[in-house]
C-alpha positions as CSV (number, residue, x, y, z in Angstrom):
1,X,0.0,0.0,0.0
2,X,1.3,3.4,-1.0
3,X,1.1,6.1,1.7
4,X,0.0,9.7,0.9
5,X,0.4,12.7,3.2
6,X,-2.2,15.4,2.7
7,X,-1.4,18.9,4.1
8,X,-4.1,21.4,4.5
9,X,-3.3,24.8,6.2
10,X,-6.8,26.2,5.4
11,X,-8.9,23.6,7.1
12,X,-12.7,24.2,7.1
13,X,-15.9,23.1,8.8
14,X,-18.1,22.9,5.7
15,X,-21.9,23.1,6.0
16,X,-23.6,22.0,2.8
17,X,-27.2,23.2,2.7
18,X,-29.8,22.0,0.3
19,X,-32.7,24.2,-1.0
20,X,-35.4,23.6,-3.5
21,X,-34.4,27.0,-4.8
22,X,-32.3,30.0,-3.6
23,X,-33.8,33.5,-4.1
24,X,-31.8,36.6,-3.4
25,X,-33.4,39.1,-1.0
26,X,-35.9,36.5,0.2
27,X,-36.2,34.2,3.1
28,X,-34.8,30.8,2.0
29,X,-35.7,27.7,4.0
30,X,-33.5,24.7,3.5
31,X,-34.6,21.1,3.2
32,X,-31.6,19.9,5.3
33,X,-27.9,20.3,5.7
34,X,-24.7,18.2,6.3
35,X,-21.5,19.0,8.1
36,X,-18.1,17.8,6.9
37,X,-14.4,18.3,7.7
38,X,-13.1,20.1,4.7
39,X,-10.5,22.3,3.1
40,X,-8.8,21.4,-0.2
41,X,-6.4,18.7,0.9
42,X,-8.9,17.4,3.4
43,X,-11.4,16.8,0.6
44,X,-8.6,15.0,-1.3
45,X,-7.8,12.9,1.8
46,X,-11.5,11.7,2.1
47,X,-11.4,10.5,-1.5
48,X,-8.1,8.7,-0.9
49,X,-9.6,7.0,2.2
50,X,-12.4,5.8,0.0
51,X,-10.1,4.6,-2.7
52,X,-8.1,2.5,-0.3
53,X,-8.6,2.4,3.5
54,X,-5.5,3.4,5.4
55,X,-3.6,4.9,2.6
56,X,-3.8,8.5,3.7
57,X,-2.5,10.6,6.6
58,X,-4.0,14.1,7.0
59,X,-2.5,17.2,8.7
60,X,-4.4,20.4,9.6
61,X,-3.9,23.3,12.0
62,X,-7.1,23.5,14.0
63,X,-8.5,26.4,16.0
64,X,-8.6,25.7,19.7
65,X,-12.2,26.9,20.1
66,X,-13.9,24.5,17.7
67,X,-11.4,21.8,17.0
68,X,-13.4,18.9,18.6
69,X,-16.1,18.9,15.9
70,X,-13.6,18.9,13.1
71,X,-11.7,16.0,14.8
72,X,-14.9,14.0,15.2
73,X,-15.9,14.4,11.5
74,X,-12.4,13.6,10.3
75,X,-12.2,10.5,12.4
76,X,-15.6,9.3,11.0
77,X,-14.2,9.6,7.5
78,X,-11.0,7.7,8.3
79,X,-8.7,10.6,7.5
80,X,-6.0,9.5,10.0
81,X,-5.7,13.0,11.2
82,X,-2.9,14.7,13.1
83,X,-3.0,18.4,13.9
84,X,-1.5,21.3,15.8
85,X,-3.7,23.7,17.8
86,X,-3.7,27.4,16.8
87,X,-5.5,30.3,18.5
88,X,-9.1,31.1,17.7
89,X,-11.5,29.1,15.5
90,X,-11.1,26.8,12.4
91,X,-12.9,28.7,9.7
92,X,-16.4,27.8,8.5
93,X,-17.8,27.7,5.0
94,X,-21.3,27.3,3.7
95,X,-22.3,25.7,0.4
96,X,-25.8,26.5,-1.0
97,X,-27.2,23.9,-3.3
98,X,-30.1,25.1,-5.5
99,X,-31.9,21.9,-6.6
100,X,-34.1,23.7,-9.2
101,X,-31.4,25.7,-10.9
102,X,-28.7,23.0,-10.3
103,X,-26.2,25.6,-9.0
104,X,-23.6,25.5,-6.3
105,X,-22.8,28.7,-4.3
106,X,-20.0,28.6,-1.8
107,X,-19.6,31.2,1.0
108,X,-16.2,31.2,2.6
109,X,-15.8,33.0,5.9
110,X,-12.2,34.1,6.6
111,X,-11.2,34.3,10.2
112,X,-9.2,37.4,11.4
113,X,-5.5,37.3,10.8
114,X,-3.9,36.1,14.1
115,X,-0.8,37.5,15.7
116,X,2.5,35.6,15.3
117,X,3.4,35.3,18.9
118,X,6.6,33.8,20.2
119,X,4.6,30.6,21.1
120,X,3.2,30.4,17.6
121,X,6.7,30.9,16.0
122,X,8.0,28.1,18.2
123,X,5.1,25.8,17.1
124,X,5.8,26.6,13.4
125,X,9.5,25.8,13.9
126,X,8.7,22.5,15.5
127,X,6.4,21.6,12.7
128,X,9.0,22.3,10.0
129,X,12.0,20.8,11.8
130,X,10.5,17.8,13.6
131,X,6.9,16.9,12.9
132,X,6.6,17.2,9.2
133,X,10.1,15.7,8.4
134,X,9.2,12.6,10.3
135,X,5.8,12.3,8.5
136,X,7.3,13.0,5.1
137,X,10.0,10.4,5.6
138,X,7.3,7.7,6.2
139,X,5.1,8.4,3.1
140,X,5.4,7.9,-0.6
141,X,3.9,11.2,-1.8
142,X,2.8,14.6,-0.4
143,X,-0.2,16.7,-1.5
144,X,-0.2,20.3,-0.4
145,X,-3.3,22.2,-1.5
146,X,-5.1,25.4,-0.6
147,X,-4.3,28.9,0.5
148,X,-1.8,29.8,3.2
149,X,-3.5,31.7,6.1
150,X,-1.7,34.9,7.0
151,X,-0.5,33.7,10.4
152,X,2.0,31.3,8.7
153,X,5.3,32.7,7.4
154,X,5.6,33.5,3.7
155,X,8.2,30.8,3.0
156,X,6.2,28.0,4.6
157,X,5.0,26.2,1.4
158,X,8.4,26.6,-0.3
159,X,10.1,25.0,2.8
160,X,7.7,22.1,2.8
161,X,8.3,21.6,-0.9
162,X,12.0,21.5,-0.2
163,X,11.6,18.9,2.6
164,X,9.8,16.7,0.1
165,X,12.4,17.3,-2.6
166,X,15.2,16.5,-0.1
167,X,13.5,13.3,0.9
168,X,12.9,12.4,-2.8
169,X,9.1,12.2,-2.4
170,X,6.6,12.9,-5.1
171,X,5.1,16.3,-4.3
172,X,1.9,17.6,-5.7
173,X,1.5,21.4,-5.4
174,X,-2.1,22.8,-5.8
175,X,-1.6,26.4,-4.8
176,X,-0.9,29.5,-6.7
177,X,0.5,33.1,-6.7
178,X,3.5,34.1,-4.6
179,X,3.6,30.8,-2.7
180,X,4.0,28.9,-6.0
181,X,6.6,31.3,-7.3
182,X,8.6,31.1,-4.0
183,X,8.4,27.3,-4.3
184,X,9.8,27.3,-7.8
185,X,12.6,29.5,-6.7
186,X,13.5,26.9,-4.1
187,X,12.8,23.6,-5.9
188,X,10.5,22.0,-8.5
189,X,7.4,20.2,-7.4
190,X,6.9,16.8,-9.1
191,X,3.4,17.8,-10.1
192,X,1.9,21.3,-10.4
193,X,-1.9,21.1,-10.6
194,X,-3.4,24.4,-11.7
195,X,-6.4,25.8,-13.8
196,X,-6.0,27.5,-17.1
197,X,-6.5,31.0,-15.8
198,X,-4.0,30.4,-13.0
199,X,-1.5,28.9,-15.4
200,X,-1.7,32.0,-17.7
201,X,-1.3,34.4,-14.7
202,X,1.7,32.5,-13.4
203,X,3.6,31.5,-16.4
204,X,2.6,33.8,-19.3
205,X,3.3,37.4,-19.9
206,X,0.5,39.9,-19.1
207,X,0.0,40.6,-22.8
208,X,-0.7,37.0,-23.7
209,X,-4.2,35.6,-23.7
210,X,-3.4,32.2,-25.3
211,X,-5.8,30.3,-27.4
212,X,-5.9,26.5,-27.1
213,X,-2.9,25.8,-29.3
214,X,-0.8,28.5,-27.6
215,X,-1.9,27.2,-24.2
216,X,-0.8,23.6,-25.2
217,X,2.6,24.9,-26.3
218,X,3.1,26.9,-23.1
219,X,2.3,23.9,-20.9
220,X,4.6,21.6,-22.9
221,X,7.4,24.2,-22.8
222,X,7.1,24.8,-19.1
223,X,6.9,21.1,-18.2
224,X,10.0,20.5,-20.4
225,X,11.8,23.4,-18.7
226,X,11.0,22.1,-15.2
227,X,11.2,18.4,-16.0
228,X,8.0,17.8,-14.1
229,X,4.3,17.1,-14.6
230,X,1.9,20.0,-15.1
231,X,-1.8,19.4,-15.1
232,X,-4.1,22.3,-16.2
233,X,-7.8,21.8,-15.6
234,X,-10.2,23.9,-17.8
235,X,-13.6,23.7,-16.2
236,X,-16.0,22.0,-18.5
237,X,-13.3,21.6,-21.2
238,X,-10.8,18.8,-21.5
239,X,-7.7,18.8,-19.2
240,X,-4.4,19.7,-20.7
241,X,-1.3,18.1,-19.2
242,X,2.4,17.5,-19.9
243,X,4.9,15.1,-18.4
244,X,8.5,16.4,-19.0
245,X,7.2,18.0,-22.2
246,X,5.1,15.1,-23.4
247,X,1.6,16.4,-23.9
248,X,-1.6,14.5,-23.0
249,X,-5.2,15.7,-23.4
250,X,-7.9,14.1,-21.2
251,X,-11.6,14.6,-21.9
252,X,-13.9,15.4,-19.0
253,X,-16.9,13.2,-18.1
254,X,-20.2,15.1,-18.5
255,X,-22.6,14.4,-15.6
256,X,-25.6,15.8,-13.9
257,X,-23.9,17.8,-11.2
258,X,-25.3,18.0,-7.6
259,X,-22.4,19.8,-5.9
260,X,-19.3,20.9,-7.8
261,X,-17.4,21.9,-4.6
262,X,-14.1,19.9,-4.3
263,X,-14.1,18.5,-7.9
264,X,-10.5,19.7,-8.3
265,X,-9.6,18.2,-4.9
266,X,-11.2,14.9,-6.0
267,X,-9.2,15.0,-9.2
268,X,-6.0,15.5,-7.2
269,X,-6.7,12.4,-5.1
270,X,-7.5,10.1,-8.0
271,X,-4.6,11.4,-10.1
272,X,-2.0,10.9,-7.3
273,X,-3.4,7.6,-6.2
274,X,-3.3,6.1,-9.7
275,X,0.1,7.6,-10.5
276,X,1.6,6.0,-7.4
277,X,0.0,2.7,-8.3
278,X,0.8,2.5,-12.0
279,X,3.3,5.2,-12.9
280,X,1.1,5.8,-15.9
281,X,0.5,9.5,-16.6
282,X,-2.5,9.1,-18.9
283,X,-4.2,6.6,-16.6
284,X,-3.7,8.9,-13.7
285,X,-5.4,11.8,-15.5
286,X,-8.3,9.5,-16.4
287,X,-8.6,8.3,-12.7
288,X,-8.6,11.9,-11.5
289,X,-11.3,12.8,-14.0
290,X,-13.4,9.9,-12.9
291,X,-13.1,10.9,-9.2
292,X,-14.0,14.5,-10.1
293,X,-17.1,13.3,-12.0
294,X,-18.3,11.1,-9.1
295,X,-17.8,13.9,-6.6
296,X,-19.9,16.3,-8.7
297,X,-22.8,13.8,-8.6
298,X,-22.9,13.8,-4.8
299,X,-23.6,16.3,-2.0
300,X,-20.5,15.7,0.2
301,X,-17.5,17.8,-0.8
302,X,-14.8,15.2,-1.7
303,X,-16.5,11.8,-2.1
304,X,-16.9,9.1,-4.6
305,X,-19.4,7.0,-2.5
């Protein structure tokens, strides 16, 4: 059994609320709701636990004030959770499902930026020098996804990527902006998962708005330059990807969507799981696509069951 470590620094308590219809500026009464431990890498971890029981280990920082509910939900899903406590609350999000319109609306509530106290800096140092190195050493691959809350230092993601690089572990980076750029200045992730708009913003000049052929060429060129895998999802269009410059296009699976939240996270889980199992890039893309489609058909964010 391959072991995958999922790291989520933006953990979330996700309430998914189902309505017959959602009307703005009106009183909306839900049919029911569900609560799940969530956040991008947590959603991926739930898929991995469903693909193979015991294959995943999940890390989150959790707010002291409401950590117990998150822990209970994570344990019920078999996420094999370990965590560090931080001040305040784990953030909460609401997903509104409009059954009539078939739409998904996500409301993300950001918690106030916390102060980097000496105690927190010591916790962060312990995480980077002791806790995570031990966990990384004992896994086959690491998935780091989601935004970096402001309490964590700017170089956090780059330092984690370097730990994975030094331990010769497959590392999937699903984050963007300055954190990705700092990572690339430090080392090269084995896999960069990104959408087409994010790819253009990160790797193309501001004047460029590439058409499909130009986008393919840019992905091939960047993958060849970095000697890695780049996977670019394009919403309802096929996925473009390259492995050390070799291009693969993977069609999406059209389904009747119930909840599109966490489809990208589900793709990450299926892709990484299959790539570890077979080493086949095209098969990994197909497995990721299959997991994303199954997730879209269900209410829970990050599920194939």
